[in-house]
C-alpha positions in Angstrom: -13.0 12.0 23.6 -14.5 8.6 22.7 -12.5 8.5 19.4 -9.3 9.3 21.3 -9.5 6.5 23.9 -10.8 4.0 21.3 -7.8 4.9 19.1 -5.5 4.1 22.0 -7.2 0.8 22.7 -7.1 -0.1 19.0 -3.4 0.6 18.8 -2.3 -0.9 22.2 -4.2 -4.2 22.0 -1.6 -6.7 20.6 -2.1 -8.2 17.2 -3.0 -11.9 16.9 -4.0 -14.5 14.4 -7.5 -14.6 13.0 -9.8 -16.2 15.5 -12.4 -18.8 14.4 -15.8 -17.4 13.7 -17.2 -19.5 16.5 -15.4 -17.3 19.0 -17.6 -14.8 20.8 -17.1 -11.4 19.2 -15.6 -9.6 22.2 -13.9 -6.2 21.7 -10.4 -7.8 21.6 -11.6 -10.6 19.3 -13.0 -8.1 16.8 -9.6 -6.3 16.7 -7.8 -9.6 16.1 -10.1 -10.4 13.2 -9.6 -6.9 11.8 -6.0 -7.8 11.2 -7.2 -10.2 8.4 -9.5 -7.7 6.7 -9.3 -7.7 2.9 -7.8 -4.3 2.7 -5.0 -5.3 5.1 -4.3 -8.5 3.1 -4.1 -6.3 0.0 -1.3 -4.3 1.7 0.4 -7.6 2.5 0.4 -8.4 -1.2 1.9 -5.0 -1.9 4.8 -5.7 0.5 5.3 -9.2 -1.1 5.4 -7.5 -4.6 7.9 -4.9 -3.4 10.2 -7.5 -2.0 10.0 -9.6 -5.1 11.0 -6.6 -7.2 13.9 -5.8 -4.9 15.5 -9.2 -5.6 16.8 -8.2 -9.1 17.1 -4.4 -8.4 21.0 -4.4 -8.2 21.7 -7.3 -10.5 23.2 -7.1 -14.0 21.0 -7.5 -17.0 20.8 -10.9 -18.5 23.3 -11.6 -21.3 22.1 -11.7 -24.9 22.8 -14.3 -27.5 22.7 -13.5 -31.2 22.8 -15.7 -34.3 23.4 -14.0 -37.7 23.8 -14.8 -41.3 25.9 -12.0 -43.0 26.4 -11.1 -46.6 24.4 -14.0 -48.1 24.2 -13.5 -51.9 20.7 -13.3 -53.3 21.5 -12.2 -56.9 24.2 -13.0 -59.4 26.0 -16.2 -60.2 26.6 -17.1 -56.5 23.0 -16.5 -55.4 21.8 -18.9 -52.8 25.3 -20.4 -52.1 27.1 -20.2 -48.8 30.6 -21.3 -50.0 31.3 -19.4 -53.2 32.7 -16.1 -51.8 34.6 -14.8 -48.9 31.9 -12.5 -47.6 29.2 -14.9 -46.6 29.5 -15.8 -42.9 27.4 -17.3 -40.1 28.2 -15.9 -36.7 27.2 -16.4 -33.1 27.6 -13.5 -30.6 27.3 -13.0 -26.9 27.0 -9.6 -25.2 26.7 -8.5 -21.6 25.8 -5.0 -20.3 27.6 -3.9 -17.2 25.5 -1.3 -15.5 27.4 1.3 -13.6 27.7 0.3 -9.9 26.3 3.6 -8.8 23.1 3.0 -10.7 22.8 -0.5 -9.3 23.3 0.7 -5.7 20.7 3.5 -6.3 18.2 1.0 -7.7 18.7 -1.2 -4.7 18.1 1.8 -2.4 14.9 2.6 -4.4 13.7 -1.0 -4.0 14.5 -0.9 -0.2 12.6 2.4 0.1 9.7 0.8 -1.8 9.5 -2.0 0.7 9.6 0.5 3.6 6.8 2.6 2.0 4.7 -0.6 1.5 5.2 -1.6 5.1 4.3 1.9 6.3 1.1 1.9 4.2 0.1 -1.5 5.7 0.5 -0.1 9.2 -1.7 2.9 8.3 -4.3 0.7 6.8 -4.2 -1.7 9.8 -4.6 1.2 12.2 -7.5 2.6 10.3 -9.2 -0.8 10.1 -8.7 -1.5 13.8 -10.0 1.9 14.7 -13.1 1.5 12.5 -13.7 -1.9 13.9 -13.5 -0.6 17.5 -15.9 2.2 16.7 -18.3 -0.2 15.0 -18.2 -2.6 18.0 -18.9 0.2 20.5 -21.7 1.6 18.4 -23.3 -1.9 18.0 -22.9 -2.6 21.7 -24.5 0.6 23.0 -27.0 0.7 20.2 -28.4 -2.7 21.3 -28.4 -1.5 24.9 -30.5 1.6 23.9 -32.9 -0.6 21.9 -33.5 -2.8 25.0 -34.2 0.3 27.1 -36.7 1.5 24.5 -38.5 -1.8 24.6 -38.9 -1.6 28.3 -40.1 2.1 28.0 -42.6 1.1 25.3 -44.0 -1.6 27.7 -44.4 1.1 30.4 -46.5 3.2 28.1 -49.3 0.7 28.3 -49.5 1.2 32.0 -49.5 5.0 31.5 -52.3 4.7 29.0 -54.5 2.8 31.4 -53.7 5.3 34.2 -54.7 8.2 32.1 -57.9 6.5 31.1 -58.8 6.0 34.7 -58.0 9.6 35.6 -60.1 10.8 32.8 -63.0 8.7 34.0 -62.7 10.1 37.5 -62.3 13.6 36.3 -58.9 14.2 37.8 -57.2 14.7 34.4 -57.9 17.1 31.5 -59.1 15.7 28.2 -55.9 17.0 26.5 -53.8 14.7 28.7 -55.4 11.7 27.0 -53.1 12.2 24.0 -49.9 12.2 26.0 -49.3 8.4 25.9 -49.9 8.3 22.2 -47.4 11.2 21.6 -44.8 9.5 23.8 -45.4 6.3 21.9 -44.8 8.0 18.6 -41.6 9.6 19.8 -40.4 6.2 21.1 -41.2 4.7 17.7 -39.2 7.4 15.9 -36.3 6.9 18.2 -36.5 3.1 17.8 -36.4 3.4 14.0 -33.3 5.7 14.2 -31.6 3.3 16.5 -32.4 0.3 14.3 -30.8 2.1 11.4 -27.7 2.9 13.5 -27.4 -0.6 14.7 -27.7 -2.0 11.2 -24.9 0.3 10.0 -22.6 -0.6 12.9 -23.3 -4.3 12.3 -22.6 -4.0 8.6 -19.3 -2.3 9.3 -18.4 -4.9 11.8 -19.2 -7.7 9.3 -17.1 -5.9 6.7 -13.9 -5.8 8.9 -14.3 -9.0 10.9 -15.9 -11.3 8.3 -18.3 -12.6 10.9 -21.8 -12.8 9.3 -23.4 -12.9 12.8 -21.4 -10.0 14.3 -23.1 -10.1 17.7 -21.1 -8.3 20.5 -20.1 -10.3 23.5 -18.6 -9.2 26.8 -18.0 -5.7 28.1 -16.5 -2.7 26.3 -12.9 -1.7 27.2 -12.2 0.5 30.2 -11.2 4.0 28.9 -7.9 4.1 30.7 -4.9 5.9 29.0 -1.3 5.1 29.8 0.3 8.5 29.1 3.8 7.3 29.5 3.3 4.4 27.1 1.7 6.6 24.5 4.6 9.1 24.7 7.2 6.4 24.4 5.6 4.9 21.3 5.3 8.1 19.4 8.1 7.1 17.1 6.2 4.1 16.0 3.0 6.0 14.9 2.1 4.7 11.4 1.8 8.2 9.9 5.3 9.2 11.2 6.8 6.0 9.8 5.1 6.7 6.5 6.7 10.2 6.4 10.1 8.6 7.1 9.6 6.1 4.3 8.6 8.9 1.9 11.8 10.7 2.8 13.9 7.6 2.1 12.2 7.1 -1.2 12.9 10.7 -2.2 16.6 10.4 -1.2 16.8 7.2 -3.3 15.3 8.9 -6.3 17.8 11.7 -6.0 20.6 9.2 -5.7 19.4 7.4 -8.9 19.2 10.7 -10.8 22.8 11.4 -9.9 23.8 7.9 -10.8 22.3 8.3 -14.3 25.1 10.6 -15.1 27.5 7.7 -15.2 27.8 5.6 -18.4 27.0 1.9 -18.8 29.3 -0.4 -20.7 28.6 -3.4 -22.9 31.1 -6.1 -23.7 30.4 -8.3 -26.7 32.2 -11.2 -28.5 31.3 -12.9 -31.8 32.6 -15.8 -33.7 32.0 -15.9 -37.5 32.3 -19.0 -39.6 33.0 -18.7 -43.3 33.8 -21.1 -46.1 36.9 -23.1 -45.1 39.1 -21.7 -47.8 38.8 -18.2 -46.3 39.1 -18.9 -42.6 36.9 -17.9 -39.6 36.7 -14.5 -37.8 36.5 -13.4 -34.2 35.1 -10.0 -33.1 35.2 -8.4 -29.7 33.9 -5.0 -28.8 33.3 -2.6 -25.9 30.6 0.1 -26.1 29.5 2.7 -23.6 26.9 5.4 -23.2 27.9 8.8 -24.5 26.7 11.5 -22.1 26.6 14.7 -24.1 25.8 16.9 -21.1 28.6 15.6 -18.9 31.2 15.8 -21.7 30.2 19.3 -22.7 30.5 20.6 -19.1 34.3 20.9 -19.0 34.2 22.8 -22.2 31.6 25.3 -20.7 33.7 25.5 -17.5 36.8 26.8 -19.3 34.9 29.1 -21.8 35.1 32.2 -19.5 38.9 31.6 -19.1 39.3 31.5 -22.9 37.3 34.7 -23.3 39.4 36.4 -20.7 42.6 35.3 -22.4 41.3 36.6 -25.8 40.5 40.0 -24.2 44.1 40.2 -22.8 45.5 39.3 -26.2 43.5 42.0 -27.8 
């Protein structure tokens, strides 16, 4: 039950900028500082990286520039000369690949899905950090309260010890009762040691998520009140559900890219070749495309049963 209402408090408290460390570490202040936890900042970096990658997702590849010396003689009487035959040529070429639009659109969809996944992961991490921070604050708050009660109980054992000693002296108490204060003191000491360990763990966790080296709780814990209508209306924004939706978008984009890979890409190129002036210069243009064996062979496979049927009729 405690985890449930703390989860609701961690989710419904509005996000805010990181407070200064001098601010008292109230429950709300601890949740605000949790938004700047290192793991959350790492998710922010993932989102920035996904957005940077998406910039060039649907763009054409950069054009290429080529310089070439062709048919340069290295043996024979014309070795080492550029102007003695009509084969030697220096050329400059430019080529540009035109990616199929379907692939470009699919890559853009993949990039957009990657951004959505990164944002959903950040929401999940932020919710987890805020929940852990809320639990650590509550554990530290009540742990310190219990330690204070044990201190007062330990002080009362001194009065109990003097009372038992007086009763033993008057004969109104049995000798075995003289050990009761010592037994209670030992139990209190064991409980105090366990509480000190729990408080230290809660404080270390609070320091981890808030960055406050002091991490002393201030104020009162939140009132465990649940707004059922608000929770039901915000179900669509639950981080885990948004992550599932983002994963579905990513899968659809991958399927779209797989279908787009069946379409060929084309490359346009142009080259200018300079030869010895007596022979004239040359210009070359070209168009090349991917050859998709599987897609070209499919029509042939599609009509094979028809050809076999026709051969059977002829026989």
